[in-house]
OpenMM code with the backbone's topology and positions (N, CA, C; nanometers):
from openmm import Vec3, app, unit

residues = "MET ILE THR LEU ALA LYS LYS ASN ASN PRO THR ALA HIS PHE GLN THR MET ASP CYS THR LYS ILE ASN SER LEU THR THR THR PHE ASP ALA ILE LEU CYS GLY PHE CYS MET PRO TYR LEU THR LYS LYS GLU VAL VAL LYS LEU ILE ALA ASP CYS HIS GLY LEU LEU ASN LYS ASN GLY ILE LEU TYR CYS SER THR ILE GLU GLY ASP TYR SER GLN SER LYS PHE GLU MET GLY SER THR GLY ASP LYS ALA".split()
positions = [
    Vec3(-0.0287, -2.4020, 0.6633),
    Vec3(-0.1675, -2.4720, 0.6034),
    Vec3(-0.1465, -2.5742, 0.5362),
    Vec3(-0.0545, -2.6196, 0.4949),
    Vec3(-0.0484, -2.6959, 0.3997),
    Vec3(-0.0244, -2.8259, 0.4507),
    Vec3(0.0291, -2.8143, 0.6014),
    Vec3(0.0608, -2.9470, 0.6663),
    Vec3(-0.0455, -2.9935, 0.7318),
    Vec3(-0.1572, -2.8529, 0.7596),
    Vec3(-0.3038, -2.9072, 0.8559),
    Vec3(-0.3716, -2.9953, 0.7647),
    Vec3(-0.3535, -2.8989, 0.6144),
    Vec3(-0.4800, -2.9711, 0.4990),
    Vec3(-0.4417, -3.1209, 0.4501),
    Vec3(-0.2847, -3.1206, 0.4807),
    Vec3(-0.3130, -3.3048, 0.4440),
    Vec3(-0.2441, -3.3705, 0.5972),
    Vec3(-0.3019, -3.2750, 0.6994),
    Vec3(-0.3211, -3.4049, 0.7805),
    Vec3(-0.4832, -3.4024, 0.8130),
    Vec3(-0.6058, -3.3302, 0.7668),
    Vec3(-0.7173, -3.3460, 0.7548),
    Vec3(-0.7284, -3.3779, 0.6521),
    Vec3(-0.6755, -3.4296, 0.5503),
    Vec3(-0.7369, -3.4762, 0.3929),
    Vec3(-0.6104, -3.5877, 0.3381),
    Vec3(-0.5779, -3.7027, 0.4251),
    Vec3(-0.4539, -3.7550, 0.3999),
    Vec3(-0.4534, -3.8022, 0.2535),
    Vec3(-0.5449, -3.8423, 0.1661),
    Vec3(-0.5684, -3.8845, -0.0096),
    Vec3(-0.5542, -3.7598, -0.0581),
    Vec3(-0.5615, -3.6738, -0.0209),
    Vec3(-0.5897, -3.5510, -0.1551),
    Vec3(-0.4015, -3.4496, -0.1799),
    Vec3(-0.4005, -3.4562, -0.2825),
    Vec3(-0.2725, -3.3512, -0.3031),
    Vec3(-0.2290, -3.1912, -0.2880),
    Vec3(-0.1713, -3.1964, -0.2344),
    Vec3(-0.1808, -3.0429, -0.2305),
    Vec3(-0.0330, -2.9717, -0.2814),
    Vec3(-0.0171, -2.8602, -0.2880),
    Vec3(0.0481, -2.8016, -0.3793),
    Vec3(0.0793, -2.6210, -0.3491),
    Vec3(0.1993, -2.5799, -0.3115),
    Vec3(0.1852, -2.4581, -0.3357),
    Vec3(0.2688, -2.3683, -0.4692),
    Vec3(0.2028, -2.3140, -0.5215),
    Vec3(0.3719, -2.2424, -0.6172),
    Vec3(0.3207, -2.1276, -0.6235),
    Vec3(0.3549, -2.0147, -0.6958),
    Vec3(0.3897, -1.8977, -0.7945),
    Vec3(0.2407, -1.8845, -0.8811),
    Vec3(0.1857, -1.7938, -0.8254),
    Vec3(0.0318, -1.8006, -0.9075),
    Vec3(0.0314, -1.7508, -1.0662),
    Vec3(0.1471, -1.6665, -1.0684),
    Vec3(0.1364, -1.6270, -1.2213),
    Vec3(0.2191, -1.6992, -1.2948),
    Vec3(0.2586, -1.8397, -1.2587),
    Vec3(0.3002, -1.9247, -1.2579),
    Vec3(0.2070, -2.1016, -1.3011),
    Vec3(0.0801, -2.0730, -1.2821),
    Vec3(-0.0631, -2.1102, -1.2257),
    Vec3(-0.0470, -2.1624, -1.4091),
    Vec3(-0.0944, -2.1430, -1.5064),
    Vec3(-0.0767, -2.1969, -1.6413),
    Vec3(-0.0017, -2.3080, -1.6610),
    Vec3(0.1113, -2.3118, -1.6293),
    Vec3(0.2578, -2.4565, -1.6565),
    Vec3(0.1918, -2.5809, -1.6256),
    Vec3(0.0490, -2.6240, -1.5433),
    Vec3(0.0011, -2.7099, -1.4908),
    Vec3(-0.0501, -2.7740, -1.6253),
    Vec3(-0.1067, -2.8849, -1.6493),
    Vec3(-0.1407, -2.9689, -1.7168),
    Vec3(-0.2387, -3.0592, -1.6708),
    Vec3(-0.2849, -3.0847, -1.5194),
    Vec3(-0.3825, -3.1393, -1.4959),
    Vec3(-0.5018, -3.0429, -1.4656),
    Vec3(-0.6360, -3.1232, -1.4445),
    Vec3(-0.7378, -2.9827, -1.3589),
    Vec3(-0.7866, -3.0708, -1.2300),
    Vec3(-0.8010, -2.9414, -1.1947),
    Vec3(-0.8998, -2.9436, -1.0300),
    Vec3(-0.9842, -2.9203, -0.9625),
    Vec3(-1.0759, -3.0440, -0.9081),
    Vec3(-1.1847, -3.0002, -0.8079),
    Vec3(-1.2219, -2.8492, -0.7467),
    Vec3(-1.0825, -2.8387, -0.7016),
    Vec3(-1.0727, -2.6703, -0.5978),
    Vec3(-0.9592, -2.6219, -0.6459),
    Vec3(-0.9309, -2.4800, -0.6257),
    Vec3(-0.7833, -2.4352, -0.6451),
    Vec3(-0.7899, -2.3108, -0.5523),
    Vec3(-0.7365, -2.2872, -0.4342),
    Vec3(-0.7009, -2.2059, -0.3704),
    Vec3(-0.6259, -2.1250, -0.3655),
    Vec3(-0.7076, -1.9828, -0.3588),
    Vec3(-0.5763, -1.8383, -0.4091),
    Vec3(-0.5750, -1.7869, -0.2883),
    Vec3(-0.5057, -1.7654, -0.2269),
    Vec3(-0.4844, -1.6979, -0.1060),
    Vec3(-0.4211, -1.6085, -0.0556),
    Vec3(-0.4589, -1.5069, -0.0194),
    Vec3(-0.3973, -1.3375, -0.0619),
    Vec3(-0.3075, -1.3341, -0.1459),
    Vec3(-0.2801, -1.3318, -0.2866),
    Vec3(-0.1799, -1.3080, -0.3632),
    Vec3(-0.2766, -1.1838, -0.4616),
    Vec3(-0.3394, -1.1606, -0.4156),
    Vec3(-0.3974, -1.0497, -0.5671),
    Vec3(-0.3655, -0.9230, -0.5114),
    Vec3(-0.3614, -0.8605, -0.4007),
    Vec3(-0.2635, -0.7693, -0.3696),
    Vec3(-0.0886, -0.7747, -0.4115),
    Vec3(-0.0937, -0.8046, -0.4489),
    Vec3(0.0948, -0.8055, -0.4888),
    Vec3(0.0718, -0.8491, -0.6479),
    Vec3(-0.0417, -0.8774, -0.6991),
    Vec3(-0.0657, -0.8629, -0.8364),
    Vec3(-0.1172, -0.7389, -0.9419),
    Vec3(-0.0344, -0.7307, -1.0557),
    Vec3(-0.1045, -0.6259, -1.1337),
    Vec3(-0.2738, -0.6339, -1.1617),
    Vec3(-0.3850, -0.5470, -1.2338),
    Vec3(-0.5176, -0.5889, -1.2399),
    Vec3(-0.4639, -0.6887, -1.4038),
    Vec3(-0.3537, -0.6641, -1.4700),
    Vec3(-0.3789, -0.7714, -1.5754),
    Vec3(-0.3713, -0.8995, -1.5364),
    Vec3(-0.2527, -0.9129, -1.4320),
    Vec3(-0.2214, -1.0394, -1.4051),
    Vec3(-0.3682, -1.0990, -1.3046),
    Vec3(-0.4028, -1.0170, -1.2536),
    Vec3(-0.5302, -1.1152, -1.1572),
    Vec3(-0.6281, -1.2064, -1.3018),
    Vec3(-0.6350, -1.0655, -1.3598),
    Vec3(-0.7527, -1.1275, -1.4466),
    Vec3(-0.7047, -1.2881, -1.5391),
    Vec3(-0.5820, -1.2459, -1.5689),
    Vec3(-0.5077, -1.3383, -1.6186),
    Vec3(-0.4928, -1.5085, -1.4901),
    Vec3(-0.4544, -1.4595, -1.3783),
    Vec3(-0.4640, -1.5509, -1.2993),
    Vec3(-0.6218, -1.6645, -1.2954),
    Vec3(-0.7495, -1.5534, -1.3061),
    Vec3(-0.8538, -1.6263, -1.2951),
    Vec3(-0.9174, -1.7118, -1.4233),
    Vec3(-0.9013, -1.6265, -1.5395),
    Vec3(-0.8808, -1.7287, -1.6718),
    Vec3(-0.7857, -1.8148, -1.6261),
    Vec3(-0.6960, -1.8242, -1.6127),
    Vec3(-0.6325, -1.9344, -1.6328),
    Vec3(-0.6146, -2.0421, -1.5427),
    Vec3(-0.7091, -2.0318, -1.4163),
    Vec3(-0.8018, -2.1201, -1.3190),
    Vec3(-0.9005, -2.1515, -1.3378),
    Vec3(-1.0287, -2.1020, -1.4685),
    Vec3(-1.1126, -2.1227, -1.4889),
    Vec3(-1.0712, -2.2634, -1.5932),
    Vec3(-0.9087, -2.2394, -1.6605),
    Vec3(-0.9080, -2.3574, -1.7585),
    Vec3(-0.8453, -2.4392, -1.6610),
    Vec3(-0.8297, -2.4312, -1.5728),
    Vec3(-0.7494, -2.5939, -1.4611),
    Vec3(-0.8771, -2.6743, -1.4202),
    Vec3(-0.9869, -2.6267, -1.4028),
    Vec3(-1.1325, -2.6255, -1.2819),
    Vec3(-1.1814, -2.7259, -1.3554),
    Vec3(-1.2083, -2.8364, -1.3359),
    Vec3(-1.2817, -2.9168, -1.4054),
    Vec3(-1.4294, -2.8659, -1.3633),
    Vec3(-1.5433, -2.9749, -1.4441),
    Vec3(-1.6693, -2.9053, -1.4524),
    Vec3(-1.7019, -2.9171, -1.3068),
    Vec3(-1.7730, -2.7423, -1.2676),
    Vec3(-1.8180, -2.7558, -1.1401),
    Vec3(-1.7132, -2.7535, -1.0593),
    Vec3(-1.6268, -2.7115, -1.0680),
    Vec3(-1.5163, -2.6624, -0.9565),
    Vec3(-1.5164, -2.5359, -0.9154),
    Vec3(-1.4431, -2.5021, -0.8071),
    Vec3(-1.4183, -2.4445, -0.6947),
    Vec3(-1.3007, -2.3557, -0.7001),
    Vec3(-1.3169, -2.2744, -0.7816),
    Vec3(-1.2258, -2.1359, -0.7587),
    Vec3(-1.2166, -2.0329, -0.6056),
    Vec3(-1.1028, -2.0554, -0.5216),
    Vec3(-1.1476, -1.9489, -0.3644),
    Vec3(-1.0041, -1.8700, -0.3971),
    Vec3(-1.0803, -1.7344, -0.3986),
    Vec3(-0.9311, -1.6747, -0.3793),
    Vec3(-1.0004, -1.6003, -0.2586),
    Vec3(-0.9126, -1.5531, -0.1642),
    Vec3(-0.8747, -1.4246, -0.0609),
    Vec3(-0.8073, -1.3453, -0.0709),
    Vec3(-0.8824, -1.1939, -0.0229),
    Vec3(-0.8140, -1.0567, -0.0348),
    Vec3(-0.8501, -0.9978, 0.0855),
    Vec3(-0.8069, -0.8823, 0.0557),
    Vec3(-0.8215, -0.8230, 0.1537),
    Vec3(-0.8330, -0.6788, 0.0723),
    Vec3(-0.9563, -0.5944, 0.1319),
    Vec3(-1.0850, -0.5096, 0.0863),
    Vec3(-0.9403, -0.3532, 0.1142),
    Vec3(-0.9728, -0.2975, 0.0015),
    Vec3(-0.8967, -0.1635, 0.0190),
    Vec3(-0.8939, -0.0614, -0.1580),
    Vec3(-0.8125, 0.0068, -0.1670),
    Vec3(-0.7849, 0.1263, -0.2716),
    Vec3(-0.6764, 0.0308, -0.3166),
    Vec3(-0.7402, -0.0301, -0.4733),
    Vec3(-0.6075, -0.0917, -0.5200),
    Vec3(-0.4904, 0.0494, -0.5206),
    Vec3(-0.4946, 0.1420, -0.5799),
    Vec3(-0.3463, 0.1643, -0.5881),
    Vec3(-0.3212, 0.2140, -0.4643),
    Vec3(-0.3193, 0.1666, -0.3456),
    Vec3(-0.2653, 0.1582, -0.2103),
    Vec3(-0.1831, 0.0343, -0.1780),
    Vec3(-0.2026, -0.1077, -0.2898),
    Vec3(-0.1204, -0.2128, -0.2827),
    Vec3(-0.0141, -0.1959, -0.3331),
    Vec3(0.0652, -0.2678, -0.2073),
    Vec3(0.2398, -0.2603, -0.3008),
    Vec3(0.3200, -0.3588, -0.2167),
    Vec3(0.3697, -0.3266, -0.2078),
    Vec3(0.5001, -0.3910, -0.0987),
    Vec3(0.5405, -0.3902, 0.0161),
    Vec3(0.5107, -0.4597, 0.1699),
    Vec3(0.5676, -0.3699, 0.2657),
    Vec3(0.6840, -0.4556, 0.3032),
    Vec3(0.7794, -0.3647, 0.3701),
    Vec3(0.9084, -0.3949, 0.4353),
    Vec3(0.9412, -0.4077, 0.5723),
    Vec3(0.9293, -0.5617, 0.5909),
    Vec3(0.9242, -0.5699, 0.7559),
    Vec3(1.0681, -0.5276, 0.8548),
    Vec3(1.1048, -0.5705, 0.9567),
    Vec3(1.1586, -0.5282, 1.0137),
    Vec3(1.2622, -0.6309, 1.0169),
    Vec3(1.3327, -0.7429, 0.9255),
    Vec3(1.4182, -0.7700, 0.8969),
    Vec3(1.4712, -0.7201, 0.7478),
    Vec3(1.3718, -0.6526, 0.7066),
    Vec3(1.4416, -0.6195, 0.5293),
    Vec3(1.3713, -0.6597, 0.4162),
    Vec3(1.3040, -0.7741, 0.5081),
    Vec3(1.2337, -0.8658, 0.3990),
    Vec3(1.0978, -0.8170, 0.3231),
    Vec3(1.0852, -0.8108, 0.2023),
    Vec3(0.9458, -0.7744, 0.1577),
    Vec3(0.8428, -0.8349, 0.1774),
    Vec3(0.7118, -0.8469, 0.2230),
    Vec3(0.6153, -0.9215, 0.2107),
    Vec3(0.4806, -0.8081, 0.1390),
] * unit.nanometer
topology = app.Topology()
chain = topology.addChain("A")
for resn in residues:
    res = topology.addResidue(resn, chain)
    for name in ("N", "CA", "C"):
        topology.addAtom(name, app.Element.getBySymbol(name[0]), res)
């Protein structure tokens, strides 16, 4: 997705990172995208992520979060056929 974003927006800067470390950034942004990370966070971490993002957004900035609907108690890591956790 980063490759496509760079291709379609060559003057913009894109970065991937661990969402729990977003408060380490020192610049502000017009937009922050959090894609499918919330199912892997505790409720406390989600609240902190949203608060941290709010502090990093410029006035009228946009926070986009995508997630999957479901019961929070069923949220967990899944083991793939190769043994990797996702």
